[in-house]
PLY file of the C-alpha trace (Angstrom):
ply
format ascii 1.0
element vertex 258
property float x
property float y
property float z
element edge 257
property int vertex1
property int vertex2
end_header
-4.43 5.06 -13.00
-4.00 5.35 -9.25
-0.73 4.54 -7.51
-2.09 3.19 -4.24
1.31 2.99 -2.55
4.26 5.29 -3.20
6.85 6.85 -0.89
7.20 10.06 -2.92
8.49 11.89 0.14
11.52 9.55 0.41
14.99 11.05 0.16
15.54 9.14 -3.09
13.33 11.78 -4.75
14.97 14.83 -3.18
16.76 15.74 -6.42
13.82 15.47 -8.83
10.55 15.02 -6.91
8.49 17.48 -8.95
9.80 16.01 -12.20
9.04 12.46 -11.04
5.48 13.46 -10.16
5.06 15.21 -13.51
6.35 12.15 -15.39
3.69 10.06 -13.65
0.94 12.58 -14.36
2.00 12.60 -18.02
1.70 8.81 -18.07
-1.89 8.97 -16.81
-1.40 8.47 -13.07
-4.08 10.70 -11.56
-3.68 10.05 -7.83
-0.92 9.00 -5.44
-1.43 7.50 -1.99
1.45 7.92 0.45
1.89 5.40 3.27
3.27 6.69 6.55
6.43 5.16 8.03
7.15 6.89 11.34
7.19 10.38 12.84
10.52 11.32 11.23
8.89 11.42 7.80
5.42 12.76 8.64
6.32 16.39 7.96
7.75 15.72 4.51
4.80 13.49 3.63
2.13 15.97 4.76
3.92 18.87 3.12
3.91 17.05 -0.21
0.19 16.36 0.19
-0.38 20.08 0.82
1.48 20.96 -2.39
-0.66 18.59 -4.49
-4.05 18.54 -2.71
-5.93 17.08 -5.69
-3.44 14.35 -6.52
-1.56 13.30 -3.36
-3.14 11.79 -0.25
-1.36 10.79 2.96
-2.19 7.76 5.06
-1.27 7.58 8.73
0.24 4.67 10.64
3.39 3.09 12.08
5.34 0.78 9.76
6.24 -2.54 11.42
9.97 -2.09 10.72
9.84 1.04 12.88
8.17 -0.64 15.83
11.12 -0.36 18.25
11.06 -1.31 21.94
12.08 2.16 23.10
9.81 4.27 20.86
6.81 2.31 19.56
4.33 3.47 22.21
5.27 7.11 21.69
5.04 6.65 17.93
1.55 5.21 18.28
0.51 8.22 20.37
1.62 10.47 17.52
-0.37 8.39 15.01
-3.47 8.56 17.22
-3.14 12.34 17.60
-3.08 12.75 13.82
-6.04 10.41 13.36
-8.03 12.46 15.88
-7.06 15.80 14.30
-7.92 15.24 10.63
-9.22 12.71 8.15
-7.04 10.22 6.28
-8.04 7.80 3.50
-6.46 4.83 5.30
-4.34 3.67 8.22
-1.05 2.39 6.86
1.29 1.05 6.27
0.95 -1.29 9.22
1.49 -4.99 9.75
4.24 -7.47 10.55
7.75 -7.78 9.10
9.86 -10.77 10.16
12.48 -10.32 7.44
14.51 -7.66 9.24
13.84 -8.35 12.92
12.07 -11.32 14.47
12.81 -10.20 18.04
10.15 -7.46 17.93
7.28 -9.75 16.88
5.39 -9.27 20.17
5.33 -5.49 19.97
4.75 -5.56 16.21
1.59 -7.57 16.87
0.51 -5.14 19.61
1.08 -2.12 17.36
-0.75 -3.84 14.49
-3.73 -4.72 16.68
-3.95 -1.23 18.16
-3.99 0.36 14.71
-6.60 -2.13 13.51
-8.78 -1.09 16.47
-8.47 2.56 15.42
-9.33 1.67 11.83
-12.48 -0.14 12.93
-13.39 2.71 15.28
-12.94 5.29 12.52
-14.27 3.06 9.70
-11.06 3.30 7.69
-9.33 0.71 5.50
-5.87 -0.50 6.52
-2.89 -0.99 4.24
-0.93 -4.04 5.35
2.81 -4.62 5.09
3.54 -8.32 5.45
6.99 -9.75 4.85
7.80 -13.35 5.76
4.81 -13.10 8.11
1.66 -14.27 6.33
0.74 -16.77 9.07
1.22 -14.22 11.85
-0.66 -11.54 9.89
-3.61 -13.83 9.20
-3.71 -14.83 12.88
-4.15 -11.18 13.87
-6.76 -10.53 11.17
-8.77 -13.62 12.16
-8.65 -12.51 15.78
-9.75 -8.98 14.89
-12.46 -9.95 12.40
-15.05 -7.20 12.07
-17.49 -6.07 9.35
-15.57 -2.79 9.03
-12.13 -4.41 8.80
-10.96 -4.12 5.21
-8.09 -2.83 3.13
-5.14 -3.72 0.94
-2.44 -6.36 1.23
0.26 -4.03 -0.07
2.92 -5.47 -2.38
1.27 -8.87 -2.36
3.85 -11.60 -2.91
2.17 -14.66 -1.44
0.75 -17.77 -3.10
-2.74 -18.46 -4.46
-4.00 -19.90 -1.16
-2.80 -16.81 0.72
-4.34 -14.54 -1.91
-7.71 -16.25 -1.50
-7.42 -16.10 2.30
-6.77 -12.34 2.13
-9.78 -11.84 -0.13
-11.96 -13.98 2.17
-11.00 -11.58 4.97
-12.35 -8.63 2.93
-8.99 -7.45 1.59
-7.78 -6.77 -1.91
-4.29 -7.22 -3.32
-1.83 -4.44 -4.10
0.08 -5.51 -7.20
3.35 -3.80 -8.12
6.68 -4.44 -9.80
7.03 -7.98 -8.41
4.46 -9.15 -10.96
7.01 -8.39 -13.70
9.86 -10.37 -12.08
10.78 -13.77 -13.54
10.99 -15.22 -10.03
8.05 -13.20 -8.69
5.68 -16.18 -9.07
2.45 -14.23 -8.56
2.06 -13.88 -12.34
1.56 -17.67 -12.47
-1.74 -17.62 -10.58
-2.98 -14.03 -10.66
-5.42 -14.76 -13.50
-7.35 -16.89 -10.99
-7.96 -13.78 -8.85
-10.79 -11.51 -10.05
-9.49 -8.21 -11.37
-12.03 -6.54 -9.06
-9.81 -7.67 -6.14
-6.67 -5.90 -7.37
-5.23 -2.39 -7.16
-2.07 -1.04 -8.76
0.91 0.24 -6.80
4.60 0.96 -7.25
5.99 1.11 -3.69
8.42 3.57 -5.23
11.33 4.11 -4.78
11.48 0.34 -4.15
10.77 -2.73 -6.31
11.01 -1.17 -9.77
9.38 -3.30 -12.47
11.28 -4.87 -15.35
13.12 -3.38 -17.29
14.09 -0.99 -14.46
14.58 -3.69 -11.83
17.34 -2.81 -9.39
17.05 0.91 -10.07
14.95 3.56 -8.36
11.26 2.98 -8.89
8.84 5.82 -9.58
5.11 6.22 -10.12
5.50 6.76 -13.88
6.35 3.04 -14.10
2.82 2.12 -13.02
1.96 1.58 -16.68
4.47 -1.31 -16.75
2.59 -3.02 -13.93
-0.73 -2.42 -15.72
0.86 -3.68 -18.94
1.77 -6.97 -17.27
-1.85 -7.33 -16.12
-2.90 -6.85 -19.76
-0.90 -10.00 -20.56
-2.14 -11.94 -17.53
-5.85 -11.14 -17.88
-6.06 -10.79 -21.65
-7.86 -7.46 -21.34
-6.89 -4.20 -22.99
-5.00 -1.52 -21.10
-7.97 0.83 -20.73
-10.01 -1.94 -19.11
-7.22 -2.76 -16.62
-6.92 0.95 -15.87
-10.68 1.44 -15.43
-11.26 -1.55 -13.15
-8.20 -1.10 -10.90
-8.89 2.64 -10.59
-12.47 1.95 -9.58
-11.22 -0.60 -7.02
-8.83 1.96 -5.53
-11.56 4.61 -5.33
-13.85 2.14 -3.59
-11.28 1.14 -0.99
-10.23 4.72 -0.22
-13.76 6.07 -0.30
-13.23 8.46 -3.21
-16.57 9.92 -4.22
-15.83 12.22 -7.13
-16.55 11.23 -10.72
-13.20 12.03 -12.39
0 1
1 2
2 3
3 4
4 5
5 6
6 7
7 8
8 9
9 10
10 11
11 12
12 13
13 14
14 15
15 16
16 17
17 18
18 19
19 20
20 21
21 22
22 23
23 24
24 25
25 26
26 27
27 28
28 29
29 30
30 31
31 32
32 33
33 34
34 35
35 36
36 37
37 38
38 39
39 40
40 41
41 42
42 43
43 44
44 45
45 46
46 47
47 48
48 49
49 50
50 51
51 52
52 53
53 54
54 55
55 56
56 57
57 58
58 59
59 60
60 61
61 62
62 63
63 64
64 65
65 66
66 67
67 68
68 69
69 70
70 71
71 72
72 73
73 74
74 75
75 76
76 77
77 78
78 79
79 80
80 81
81 82
82 83
83 84
84 85
85 86
86 87
87 88
88 89
89 90
90 91
91 92
92 93
93 94
94 95
95 96
96 97
97 98
98 99
99 100
100 101
101 102
102 103
103 104
104 105
105 106
106 107
107 108
108 109
109 110
110 111
111 112
112 113
113 114
114 115
115 116
116 117
117 118
118 119
119 120
120 121
121 122
122 123
123 124
124 125
125 126
126 127
127 128
128 129
129 130
130 131
131 132
132 133
133 134
134 135
135 136
136 137
137 138
138 139
139 140
140 141
141 142
142 143
143 144
144 145
145 146
146 147
147 148
148 149
149 150
150 151
151 152
152 153
153 154
154 155
155 156
156 157
157 158
158 159
159 160
160 161
161 162
162 163
163 164
164 165
165 166
166 167
167 168
168 169
169 170
170 171
171 172
172 173
173 174
174 175
175 176
176 177
177 178
178 179
179 180
180 181
181 182
182 183
183 184
184 185
185 186
186 187
187 188
188 189
189 190
190 191
191 192
192 193
193 194
194 195
195 196
196 197
197 198
198 199
199 200
200 201
201 202
202 203
203 204
204 205
205 206
206 207
207 208
208 209
209 210
210 211
211 212
212 213
213 214
214 215
215 216
216 217
217 218
218 219
219 220
220 221
221 222
222 223
223 224
224 225
225 226
226 227
227 228
228 229
229 230
230 231
231 232
232 233
233 234
234 235
235 236
236 237
237 238
238 239
239 240
240 241
241 242
242 243
243 244
244 245
245 246
246 247
247 248
248 249
249 250
250 251
251 252
252 253
253 254
254 255
255 256
256 257
C-alpha cells in the first residue's frame, strides 16, 4: 500500500515517529508521500525524507491555510527555489480553504494559480486541498485547463457530481478515514467511481478512521481505509491494494517494479 498523504513530520509524532513508521511498514505500507505546508516545516519534512530515502518522499507547495497577506509571496519564492533546485514527485498540498478564513480567498486563488503554472511548466501532478471550496477550486482548474494538469483531490469529501467533475478534469480522488465515518457520505456513492480513479491516504495525524476516530491518525491505519473499500467494491484486499498502489505510482511517476 502507498500512503499518498501523511504529515509524518508533524509534532504529533515527535514522541514516536520511528515507531509509527515501523508500524506502518509492518502493516504493508511501502511508501509515504509528505505534503508540504509552509517554510516552517520544510526542514523537518526534508530531513525525514533523507532518513528514509526509499520509503518517504516530500512534495513541495504552500498550503492554502498558510497563505497569509504578509508572507504568502515570500513563501511562494521559497517554494519556487526548492522546485528549481531538486525534483519532487508533486506540488502540494495546494488549493483553497474557506473553512478557516474566507477573507484570504483572493490571495489563495493567486497562490493556487501560480503553483499550478509551475506544475504545468515542470510536468508535475498537484495535490489539491479543498475545504468548503469546491466551486472556487473547479473555477480555477477550468481556467487553467492544460493537458499536463493532473493530480489528486486529497481527502475527497464531495458528492458524486463533484467526484465526476474532478475526474473529468484529469484528477483522481484521495480516499482516507472519512470513508469510514457514518456521516462521511462518500461511502454511499464511491462504488460508482472506478477503482482506477482512487488512491489511498491517511492525512495523518488528522482524520483517523473508525475505530480510532477522534484520536491521532497514523499511516498504519491505511489498512482500515483499504478494508472499507473491500466492502464498497466487493473486491478482496489484495486487489484493492494492487490497484490503488498502481494508481499512486502512475500519478507520482514511480518507475520501479517493486
